[in-house]
N, C-alpha and C positions, 0 to 999 in steps of 0.2 A: 506494499498499499503507498504513495507516494503522496505528498501535498508540497503546491509549489506556494511556497510563503511569501514570494517577493518577485515580482516581473515588471518592469519597467521602462520608461524611455523618458528623457529628457532633454531640451536643445538648450542652447547655451543662450542666455539673454533675451526668453521665451516671455518673461516675465516685461520686458523693458517694450515688446512690440506692442501696434496696436492691435485690440483686440480683434477685426477685422483678420489681421494676418495670422495672428494667434491662432483662430479658432479653424483655420484651413490647414488643419495637421494633415499633410498627406504622410509625411515623415511618419507621423506614429501609428496612422491607421495602418500603412504597408507593415509595420513595426511586428506590430498585434495579430495583425492578420498572420503573418511568417510564423510566430511564436504559436500561435493556437493550431496551425496547422502541423507544425511541427508536434505539438500535444498530440493532438489526432492520432497522424502516423505512431506515435510511441503507442499510445491506447491500441489502435487496430491492427497494425503489422508486428510488434512487438510484445504485444499483453500487458502494458504497463498497467496497473493498477492505478489510477489517478482518481484521487478523491474530491481535492480542490485544488482550486487555481486564485489566486489574489493578484491581483494588477493595482499599481500604483501611477501615477503620473503628476508630475510636477504644474503642467499646465492647471488639472482639475484644482489643485492646491491652492496654485496663485489667482487662479478664474475666482475663486470662492472666496479670498481675502479681499478682493479687489473692486466686487461687488454692492 
């Protein structure tokens, strides 16, 4: 049984970006798509028993603190 307790992606100085630029975050979306795809492959192909997956994102923290 496995748990992924921390996985995330931060861009340098994203808290200084205009909000429209910060939320148009293709790099972060691509990162998490790849991470989830790899996780699913490990589960289906290799039989890894993953019970939880937790994501963090500096963008979410910064936006919540500035709103």
